[in-house]
C-alpha positions in Angstrom: 77.0 26.2 -104.8 79.2 28.2 -102.8 79.9 27.9 -99.1 80.8 30.6 -96.9 82.4 30.1 -93.0 83.8 32.4 -90.8 84.3 34.8 -93.3 85.6 32.9 -96.4 84.3 31.6 -99.5 84.3 28.1 -100.4 83.1 26.5 -103.6 81.2 23.8 -102.0 81.0 22.4 -98.1 83.2 19.6 -99.4 85.9 22.0 -100.5 85.4 23.5 -97.1 86.1 19.8 -95.3 88.9 18.7 -97.5 90.8 22.0 -96.7 90.3 20.9 -93.1 86.7 21.5 -92.1 88.5 24.6 -90.2 90.5 22.2 -88.4 94.4 23.9 -88.1 95.7 21.4 -85.4 98.9 20.5 -87.0 99.8 16.9 -88.7 102.4 15.6 -86.6 105.4 14.2 -88.0 107.1 10.5 -88.2 109.3 11.2 -85.2 106.6 12.3 -83.1 104.6 9.3 -84.0 106.8 6.5 -83.6 108.4 8.1 -80.2 104.7 8.6 -78.7 104.0 4.8 -79.9 106.9 3.3 -77.9 106.4 5.6 -74.5 102.6 4.3 -75.1 103.9 0.6 -75.5 106.3 1.2 -72.3 103.4 2.7 -70.4 100.7 -0.3 -71.2 103.0 -2.8 -69.6 103.1 -0.8 -66.2 100.5 1.4 -66.0 97.0 1.6 -64.3 94.4 4.0 -64.4 91.9 5.6 -62.0 87.9 5.0 -62.9 87.7 8.7 -63.6 89.1 12.0 -63.5 88.2 16.0 -63.5 89.7 18.0 -65.8 89.0 22.0 -65.0 88.6 24.5 -67.7 89.7 28.2 -67.7 87.2 29.7 -70.4 89.0 33.0 -72.2 86.7 35.0 -74.2 88.4 37.5 -76.6 86.2 40.3 -77.8 86.2 43.1 -80.4 83.8 45.6 -79.2 80.2 43.8 -79.9 81.5 40.5 -81.4 82.8 37.4 -79.3 80.9 37.9 -76.2 80.1 34.0 -74.8 76.8 34.3 -72.2 76.9 31.9 -69.1 74.3 29.5 -70.8 76.4 29.1 -73.7 79.0 28.4 -71.3 77.0 25.6 -69.4 75.7 24.5 -72.8 79.1 23.8 -74.3 80.2 22.0 -70.7 77.0 19.7 -70.9 77.8 18.7 -74.6 81.4 17.9 -73.1 79.9 16.0 -70.6 78.0 13.9 -72.7 80.6 13.1 -75.1 83.4 12.4 -72.7 81.7 11.5 -69.2 80.2 8.2 -69.5 84.1 7.7 -70.2 85.1 8.4 -66.4 86.5 11.6 -68.3 84.7 14.9 -66.7 85.2 18.8 -67.1 84.4 21.4 -65.1 84.6 25.1 -64.4 84.1 27.9 -62.2 82.0 31.0 -63.4 83.9 33.2 -61.7 87.2 32.7 -62.9 86.1 33.4 -66.8 88.0 36.0 -68.4 86.9 38.4 -71.4 89.8 40.3 -72.7 88.9 43.1 -75.3 91.4 43.1 -78.0 90.7 43.7 -81.9 94.2 42.2 -83.3 94.0 39.0 -81.2 90.3 38.3 -81.8 91.4 37.5 -85.6 94.3 35.5 -84.5 95.8 32.6 -87.0 97.1 29.2 -86.0 101.1 29.6 -84.9 100.6 33.6 -85.7 102.5 36.1 -83.3 98.7 37.3 -82.1 98.0 33.6 -80.6 101.7 33.7 -78.9 101.1 37.2 -77.6 97.4 36.2 -76.3 98.0 33.2 -74.8 101.4 34.8 -73.0 99.4 37.1 -71.3 96.1 35.0 -70.8 97.0 31.3 -70.2 96.4 29.5 -66.4 98.9 27.3 -65.5 98.4 24.2 -68.0 99.1 21.6 -65.1 96.0 22.6 -63.5 93.8 23.9 -66.5 92.6 22.9 -69.7 92.7 26.7 -71.5 89.9 27.1 -73.6 90.3 30.2 -76.0 87.5 31.6 -77.9 87.8 34.4 -80.7 87.0 35.4 -84.0 90.1 33.9 -85.5 91.1 34.0 -88.9 88.9 33.5 -92.1 87.8 29.9 -92.8 89.3 28.0 -89.4 86.8 26.8 -86.8 89.4 25.8 -84.2 92.5 24.3 -83.6 94.7 22.3 -80.4 98.0 21.4 -78.8 98.6 17.8 -79.1 100.1 16.6 -75.7 103.4 15.7 -76.3 103.6 19.6 -77.4 103.3 20.7 -73.9 106.7 19.6 -73.0 108.6 22.0 -75.0 106.3 24.7 -74.6 103.8 25.4 -72.1 102.4 28.9 -73.2 100.7 27.0 -76.4 99.1 24.6 -74.4 94.8 24.6 -74.8 92.5 24.9 -77.7 91.1 27.7 -79.8 87.5 27.8 -81.0 85.6 29.9 -82.9 83.1 31.5 -80.8 80.6 31.0 -82.8 80.9 27.6 -82.7 79.7 26.9 -79.1 76.3 26.1 -78.6 74.0 28.7 -79.9 76.2 30.2 -82.1 75.6 31.4 -85.8 77.6 29.7 -87.9 75.4 26.8 -89.8 76.0 23.3 -89.7 78.6 23.7 -86.6 77.2 25.5 -83.5 76.1 22.6 -81.5 79.8 22.5 -79.6 80.9 19.3 -80.9 84.0 21.2 -82.7 85.2 21.7 -79.0 84.7 17.7 -78.3 86.9 17.3 -82.0 89.5 20.0 -80.3 89.7 18.5 -76.9 89.9 15.2 -78.7 93.2 16.4 -80.2 94.3 17.9 -76.8 94.0 14.4 -75.4 96.1 12.6 -78.1 93.8 11.6 -80.5 94.3 12.2 -84.4 92.0 12.2 -87.3 90.3 9.0 -88.2 91.5 9.4 -91.7 94.8 10.5 -90.6 97.5 9.9 -93.4 94.9 8.2 -95.4 95.4 4.7 -97.0 99.4 4.4 -97.1 100.0 6.2 -94.1 99.9 5.4 -90.0 96.3 6.0 -89.9 95.0 7.3 -86.7 96.7 4.5 -84.3 93.5 3.2 -83.3 92.5 -0.3 -83.9 89.1 -0.1 -84.0 87.9 3.0 -86.4 88.2 1.6 -89.9 90.9 3.5 -92.2 89.5 5.9 -94.8 91.3 7.9 -97.5 89.5 11.1 -97.0 87.6 13.0 -94.2 83.5 12.2 -94.5 81.4 15.6 -94.4 78.0 16.8 -94.1 75.6 14.1 -93.0 76.6 10.8 -94.9 74.5 7.6 -94.7 76.3 4.4 -93.4 78.7 2.8 -96.2 82.3 2.1 -97.0 82.7 5.9 -98.0 86.3 6.7 -99.1 87.0 3.2 -98.1 90.5 1.8 -98.3 91.4 -1.3 -100.6 91.3 -3.6 -97.6 88.1 -4.6 -96.2 87.6 -2.7 -93.2 83.8 -1.9 -92.9 82.3 1.6 -93.0 83.7 4.9 -92.5 83.3 5.9 -89.3 80.8 8.8 -90.2 79.7 9.6 -86.6 83.0 9.8 -85.1 83.7 12.8 -83.2 87.1 12.8 -84.9 86.2 13.0 -88.4 84.8 15.9 -90.3 80.8 15.4 -90.2 78.2 18.0 -89.6 78.2 18.7 -85.5 74.6 16.9 -85.8 76.3 14.0 -87.3 79.2 13.5 -84.7 78.0 11.5 -81.6 80.7 8.7 -80.9 84.1 8.0 -79.8 85.3 4.1 -80.1 86.8 2.0 -77.1 90.2 2.2 -78.8 90.1 6.0 -79.2 89.2 6.2 -75.2 92.0 3.7 -74.5 94.5 6.1 -76.3 93.2 9.2 -74.6 93.7 7.4 -71.0 97.2 6.7 -72.4 98.2 10.0 -73.2 96.8 11.4 -70.2 98.9 9.2 -67.9 101.9 10.0 -70.2 101.5 13.9 -70.4 99.0 15.3 -68.4 99.1 12.9 -65.4 98.7 15.9 -62.8 94.9 15.7 -64.0 95.3 11.9 -62.5 95.0 13.2 -58.8 
């Protein structure tokens, strides 16, 4: 049975997921991973962290005529979803309705990851990434749900920093299985330094989090508990409800404590201005 998402036809929902669930966030290379691990290791020996932080979000909506408009109710619902996922760990988000940007541009509206249009839009619309999480919405290239920049990418290119979301993934959007706002939790997870739970499969480096069982490939849909795509080592059931897997929005419900420790490490290393 074919499956259509963001104007692109897939052979099945499984094919869509195996091609990335519409997440175009880059896969970091070996050097980036090794360097980051060394920095984290040194940080953990000396660092203490606050009990909570607040990260201001700047909503930037790129529209094309009647397409792409996000209501205040959708923004507030998205904020509630983020607070529910992250707030219990002391990571809080806020936004100001008076600062919301709506930009009409038909070319930027269909931007692709790494494209000239993305660069042009971000150069024109970005707020200071040391003060805000820039949260862009647009129609995006066919088949994509969104992408994010990792924390260490900001060091070399401040313009790129932020998350880019397909507008219809926000709560109330019209994209089947992915319209509860959970894609934003997933992409902000990358922005805060998290890899996919299945990163690299069984033979590579995994997600560098001790309490997420490695698995060979992403999970999708609404799978029952079990060792889906399990690796040969007995590591327990696949993390089918984890925000950094590829399951449906309704199935995404949790982070692990190890993931949250990694997030705090990345904030301390690369986004320390949010700690004050």
